[in-house]
N, C-alpha and C positions, 0 to 999 in steps of 0.2 A: 502495500501501499502506499502510497505515496505521500501524501499526510493521513498517517494516524489521528493525531489529531482536529482532523473533520477544519484544514485551513485552503480556504479558497485561492487565497496567493499563496500558497506555497504553492500546491499544486499548480498553479500559471509560472512563478519564476523558474520549474521544473522543466514544464512540459512549452514553453514559450521561442523554441529556435528547435524544433521537432517539421517535423511532415507534415501537413492536413493528415493523412491516414492514420502516421503512427496519437495521434494524436488522441485524435475519436478511440481509437483503439482503446491506450492507456485509457480516456476518460470513462469509455463503457465496464469498462474493470476496475477502477475506482468505485465509481460506481455500484457493481455487484456488489465489493467488497465494505461497500460503511449500509449497503442495505443489509446485507447479511448480521453484520456486528449492528445492526440498530432491530432487531426482533429474534426471537423468541433464541435469545444467546447470555447467558449469565449477561451481567454489565452493559444489555442494553437502554434498560431505562436513563441509567450515565448518560450512556454513548445517543441517543437523545437527545433529552438537554445540553447537549457540549457544540448539535450541531447538527445529528449525523444525516437527516434525513435533512436538514435546508441545503448541505452540501450535495446531499444524491442529487436533489432537482437541481440546481444549480448548475455541479456536471451533464444533468439529458440537457438546459440550455444552451450547454454551449455546445452538447455534441445535436439540439435537434440547430444550430445557427451556422453548425461548417456545414448538413448534409443539405439544407435545405438555401439557408442564404438566407435567412428571415427573422424575424425577432420573437420569440418565444412566449407565448404567454405566463404572466406572469415571472420571470424572470431580468432580474437588471442583466446590461448583457456592459455595457461600463466597465471592467475589469476583463473582460475581454477583447477590447481595444487593441494589446499590444499584442496576443495572439493574430490577432487579424493581419494587422498592420506587417508583422512580417512572415504571413498566408502570403497578403498580395503582393508586399515587391515580391519574393519568389518565385509568384503566377504561377502558386496553386490557387487562390480565387479569386472569385472577380472582382477587381478592385472597387465595383458596387453596392457591395458591406458594404464598407466604409458612410456611407448614404445613414444604413443607422444610425449612425452612435453621434448625429446630431442635431 
């Protein structure tokens, strides 16, 4: 797990220079692990209180953003600006995605 403390900034700093498909794959793995730690395991209540479900929802928003190039409902995309900018600079996603951040 990239961020055992469910810290979105830590995840972003780790993946911001990776390729688009790798970011999506890592985010999917991170969502799976965060959700596994959120339900039916020892410490699940503490993990939910520490933000595991919000962390998983934010990462699902990132996956949606990178997959569809559209803003996900209910998730702020501002933290993902640096990821998108780096991917646009490397021509891995269309530059029009940056208009979503205005």
